[in-house]
C-alpha positions in Angstrom: 37.3 -99.1 63.8 35.1 -96.3 65.0 32.3 -97.1 67.5 29.0 -96.3 65.9 25.7 -96.1 67.6 22.0 -95.9 66.5 21.6 -92.3 67.5 22.2 -88.9 65.9 25.5 -86.9 66.6 28.4 -87.8 68.9 28.3 -88.8 72.5 31.2 -88.5 75.0 31.3 -90.5 78.2 33.6 -89.3 81.0 34.7 -91.2 84.1 37.2 -90.3 86.8 38.1 -87.0 85.3 38.9 -88.5 81.8 37.1 -89.6 78.7 36.1 -93.3 78.9 34.2 -93.6 75.6 33.4 -91.7 72.4 30.5 -93.0 70.3 29.6 -91.7 66.8 26.0 -91.7 65.9 25.1 -93.1 62.5 21.5 -91.7 62.5 19.8 -88.3 61.8 16.8 -86.8 63.5 14.2 -85.9 60.9 11.7 -83.0 61.2 9.2 -82.6 58.3 7.2 -79.3 58.1 4.1 -79.3 55.9 0.3 -78.9 55.6 -1.9 -81.1 57.8 -5.6 -81.7 58.1 -6.2 -80.8 61.7 -10.0 -81.3 61.3 -9.0 -85.0 61.3 -5.7 -84.9 63.2 -5.2 -83.8 66.8 -1.8 -82.0 66.4 -1.3 -78.4 67.4 -0.1 -76.1 64.6 3.7 -75.2 64.9 4.4 -77.9 67.4 6.8 -80.7 66.9 5.1 -84.1 67.3 7.2 -87.3 67.5 5.6 -90.1 65.4 6.7 -93.7 65.1 4.0 -95.5 63.1 1.4 -94.9 60.3 -1.4 -94.8 62.9 0.4 -92.1 65.1 1.0 -90.1 61.9 -2.6 -90.2 60.8 -3.9 -89.5 64.3 -1.7 -86.4 64.6 -1.9 -84.9 61.1 -5.0 -86.4 59.4 -5.0 -89.4 57.1 -4.3 -88.3 53.5 -2.9 -84.9 54.3 0.3 -83.7 52.6 2.3 -83.9 55.9 0.9 -87.4 56.9 1.6 -88.8 53.4 5.1 -87.3 53.4 6.1 -88.8 56.8 4.8 -92.2 55.8 6.8 -91.9 52.6 9.9 -91.1 54.8 9.3 -94.2 56.9 9.1 -96.2 53.7 12.5 -94.9 52.5 14.4 -95.6 55.7 13.7 -92.8 58.2 14.2 -94.0 61.8 10.9 -94.2 63.5 12.6 -93.3 66.8 13.8 -90.0 65.5 11.0 -88.7 63.3 8.9 -85.6 64.0 6.1 -83.8 62.1 5.3 -80.1 62.3 1.9 -78.9 61.0 2.4 -75.5 59.5 -0.4 -73.0 60.5 -2.8 -72.4 57.6 -2.2 -69.1 55.8 -5.8 -67.9 56.3 -5.4 -68.4 60.1 -2.4 -66.2 60.4 -2.9 -62.8 61.9 -1.8 -59.7 59.9 1.0 -59.0 62.4 2.1 -62.6 62.6 5.0 -64.1 60.6 4.7 -66.6 57.7 3.7 -70.2 58.7 7.2 -71.5 58.6 8.6 -68.5 60.5 5.9 -69.0 63.1 7.0 -72.6 63.6 10.6 -71.6 64.0 9.8 -68.7 66.3 8.3 -70.9 69.0 10.4 -70.9 72.1 10.3 -73.5 74.9 8.4 -72.2 77.9 6.8 -69.2 76.3 3.1 -68.7 76.0 1.6 -68.4 72.5 -2.0 -68.8 73.4 -2.8 -65.4 71.9 -1.7 -66.4 68.4 -4.6 -66.2 66.0 -3.9 -69.6 64.4 -4.4 -71.4 67.8 -7.8 -72.4 69.0 -9.0 -71.3 72.5 -7.1 -73.3 75.1 -4.4 -74.6 72.6 -0.8 -74.3 73.7 2.4 -75.3 71.9 4.5 -77.6 74.1 7.4 -78.7 71.9 9.3 -76.1 69.9 10.4 -77.5 66.5 13.9 -76.1 66.7 14.5 -77.7 70.1 14.1 -81.3 68.9 17.7 -81.6 67.6 20.0 -81.0 70.5 23.5 -79.5 70.8 25.9 -82.2 69.7 23.3 -84.0 67.5 22.7 -84.1 63.8 19.5 -83.9 61.8 17.5 -83.0 58.7 14.8 -80.3 58.6 12.6 -80.9 55.5 10.1 -78.4 54.3 7.3 -79.4 51.9 6.6 -76.0 50.5 8.0 -74.6 47.2 8.3 -70.9 48.2 11.4 -68.8 47.8 10.8 -67.0 51.1 10.6 -70.4 52.9 14.0 -71.3 51.3 15.5 -68.1 52.8 13.8 -68.8 56.2 15.1 -72.4 56.3 18.6 -71.3 55.3 18.8 -68.7 58.0 17.4 -71.1 60.7 19.8 -73.9 59.7 22.7 -71.5 59.9 21.7 -70.2 63.3 21.2 -73.7 64.7 24.5 -74.9 63.3 26.3 -72.0 65.0 25.2 -73.6 68.3 26.5 -77.1 67.3 23.0 -78.3 66.4 24.2 -79.8 63.1 21.0 -79.8 61.0 20.8 -79.8 57.2 17.9 -78.1 55.3 15.9 -79.9 52.6 13.4 -78.1 50.4 12.1 -78.1 46.8 13.7 -75.6 44.5 10.9 -73.0 43.8 9.7 -73.5 40.2 10.4 -70.5 37.9 7.8 -71.3 35.3 4.4 -71.1 37.1 4.2 -74.4 39.0 6.5 -76.3 36.6 10.2 -76.2 36.1 12.1 -74.9 33.0 15.1 -77.2 33.6 17.6 -75.1 31.7 17.0 -72.1 34.1 16.9 -74.0 37.4 19.1 -72.2 40.0 19.4 -72.7 43.7 17.7 -70.1 45.9 20.1 -70.7 48.7 23.9 -70.9 49.0 25.1 -73.1 51.8 26.8 -76.4 52.3 24.1 -77.4 54.7 21.2 -76.7 52.3 19.9 -79.1 49.7 17.3 -78.2 47.1 15.6 -80.7 44.8 13.7 -80.5 41.4 11.3 -81.6 40.2 9.4 -82.9 43.2 5.7 -83.3 42.0 4.2 -86.7 41.2 1.3 -87.0 38.9 -2.0 -85.4 40.0 -3.9 -87.4 42.7 -7.6 -86.9 42.2 -8.4 -88.3 45.6 -6.0 -85.9 47.4 -6.8 -83.1 44.9 -3.1 -82.2 44.6 0.2 -83.2 43.1 1.9 -85.4 45.8 5.4 -84.4 46.6 8.4 -86.7 46.8 10.1 -84.6 49.4 9.0 -86.9 52.3 10.5 -89.9 50.5 13.7 -87.9 49.7 14.2 -86.7 53.2 13.6 -90.2 54.6 16.2 -91.6 52.2 18.9 -89.2 53.1 18.2 -89.1 56.9 17.6 -92.8 57.1 20.8 -94.1 55.5 23.6 -95.0 57.8 26.5 -92.5 57.7 28.7 -95.2 56.2 26.3 -95.6 53.2 26.5 -92.8 50.6 23.2 -91.6 49.1 23.8 -91.0 45.4 21.7 -92.1 42.4 19.5 -93.9 45.0 16.0 -95.1 44.2 12.9 -93.9 46.0 10.4 -96.4 47.2 6.6 -96.1 47.3 6.3 -93.0 45.0 4.3 -92.8 41.7 5.2 -91.4 38.3 6.6 -87.9 38.1 4.7 -85.0 36.8 7.8 -83.9 34.8 10.3 -86.3 33.2 14.0 -85.3 33.4 16.3 -86.3 30.6 20.0 -86.7 30.9 20.6 -83.2 29.6 18.0 -81.8 31.9 19.6 -83.4 34.9 22.9 -81.8 34.0 21.2 -78.4 33.7 19.7 -78.9 37.1 23.0 -79.9 38.6 24.6 -76.8 37.1 22.1 -74.7 39.1 23.3 -76.4 42.3 20.0 -78.3 42.6 19.6 -82.1 43.0 17.7 -83.7 40.1 14.9 -86.2 40.8 14.9 -88.4 37.7 12.5 -91.0 36.5 13.8 -93.8 34.3 12.0 -97.0 35.1 12.6 -96.2 38.8 12.6 -92.7 40.4 16.1 -91.8 41.6 17.7 -88.9 43.4 20.4 -88.3 40.9 23.0 -86.4 43.0 23.8 -85.3 46.6 25.3 -81.8 46.1 24.6 -78.9 48.4 23.7 -75.4 47.2 27.1 -74.0 48.2 29.0 -72.0 45.6 32.4 -72.7 47.3 34.8 -74.9 45.4 37.6 -75.6 47.9 36.1 -79.1 48.6 33.2 -80.9 47.2 30.3 -79.9 49.6 27.8 -82.7 49.2 25.7 -84.6 51.7 28.1 -87.5 52.1 31.0 -85.1 53.1 28.8 -82.8 55.1 27.8 -85.7 57.4 31.4 -86.8 57.9 32.7 -83.3 58.5 29.8 -82.6 61.0 30.8 -85.7 63.0 34.4 -84.6 63.1 33.4 -81.2 64.3 31.3 -82.7 67.1 34.1 -85.1 68.0 36.5 -82.2 68.5 33.9 -80.1 70.4 32.9 -83.0 72.6 36.5 -84.0 73.5 37.3 -80.3 74.0 34.4 -79.8 76.3 35.4 -82.9 78.3 38.7 -81.2 79.4 37.1 -78.0 80.7 38.2 -77.5 84.3 41.3 -79.7 84.0 44.9 -78.5 84.4 46.2 -77.0 81.2 49.5 -78.9 80.9 51.1 -81.1 78.4 49.6 -84.2 79.9 46.0 -82.9 79.4 46.7 -81.6 75.9 48.4 -84.8 74.8 45.6 -87.0 76.1 43.1 -84.8 74.2 45.1 -85.1 71.0 45.3 -88.9 71.3 41.6 -89.2 71.9 40.8 -87.2 68.7 43.5 -89.2 66.8 41.9 -92.4 67.9 38.5 -91.3 66.5 39.9 -90.1 63.2 41.9 -93.3 62.8 38.7 -95.2 63.3 36.9 -93.2 60.7 39.8 -93.9 58.3 39.5 -97.6 58.9 35.8 -97.4 58.3 36.5 -95.8 54.9 35.1 -92.4 55.7 38.4 -90.5 55.8 41.6 -90.9 53.8 44.9 -91.1 55.5 45.4 -87.4 54.9 44.5 -85.9 58.3 46.3 -84.3 61.3 45.5 -83.1 64.8 47.4 -80.6 67.0 46.4 -79.6 70.5 48.4 -76.7 71.9 48.2 -74.1 74.7 47.2 -70.6 73.4 50.2 -68.3 73.3 48.3 -65.3 74.6 45.9 -67.0 77.1 47.2 -69.7 79.5 43.6 -70.8 80.2 42.9 -71.6 76.6 43.6 -74.7 74.5 43.6 -74.6 70.7 42.6 -77.7 68.7 43.7 -77.6 65.1 42.8 -80.5 62.7 42.5 -81.2 59.1 40.7 -84.1 57.3 40.0 -85.4 53.8 36.8 -87.3 53.5 36.8 -90.3 51.1 35.1 -89.7 47.7 32.3 -91.7 46.2 31.9 -92.9 42.6 29.8 -90.4 40.7 31.1 -90.9 37.2 32.5 -93.8 35.2 34.5 -93.2 32.1 34.7 -96.3 29.9 37.3 -96.5 27.2 37.0 -99.5 24.8 39.7 -100.4 22.3 38.6 -102.7 19.4 41.5 -104.5 17.8 40.7 -105.2 14.2 
């Protein structure tokens, strides 16, 4: 069986010039971006703050704020408190005319750079932790944005794509922007993004909260559910905990319309359930859902990590065969743990044109999950 650990991504241990251990992380780091009450909280706008308890959340983002409530909902639905971060988006009214949107500002922060002249920062405030640096190369994570803005969907999709290109295997979670004022017309719901690492949801508003003076979102609970479940546990038709009644009720026909738009329905029927796990991708060569995305990401990181471990070694058959065996061992373990079918292969060869280059070619087929049940009853009269 594969060796799983309670961390995000894949970790390779080397010893004596070879690989001594490969461990596959079952967790996801979770970053939630949203509006905070920084008159009550002490967080700095656009900075990633690691939080691990209700108290630390409220101290950072202000009790009762959208961001604080969402992170607490995420904890209640399984988010790992060791890997959860909040990012308070700068207030729109505090943004300078030449500054980007709040979400773009959060993503544009670079480690080690000085942003003390940004208009949304108070005198003396500095941003110490860049949000996009919290998931490292070789790790996996979820970036969840609490807004319902089409421009933010585009920003999130672009940032997710850029990070993934550096083997920072994040997935983007965001509400599908309503196309009928602030409510959804379910028969016209269509994903704003098109990526197998992007996941849009609708509807996301709970009933109006007079104390908070807003419609609370379920996106914190949703992101905690997906990020908090072990990689061996599929998330499909799963119930949310700690959320109230939905503002809009989704019928069976509505849910099908939402799915047809490549958006995940959030459906209330006694309990509130996330009624799918599909990405917004329009590709049809394989079913690009969250379950398969997580498995494929781990395999990518296994191949990369094992490949990186042989850099500097002699490019002969002994090195290449050892590399091939190590990857085979991990895929065989994933098969035994019911994540992969037996339909996989690995080939490690020397590049024909470059004697200093090794090519790793592999193919996998993730296991499916039960999404539909067809019952046929024959009555003998």
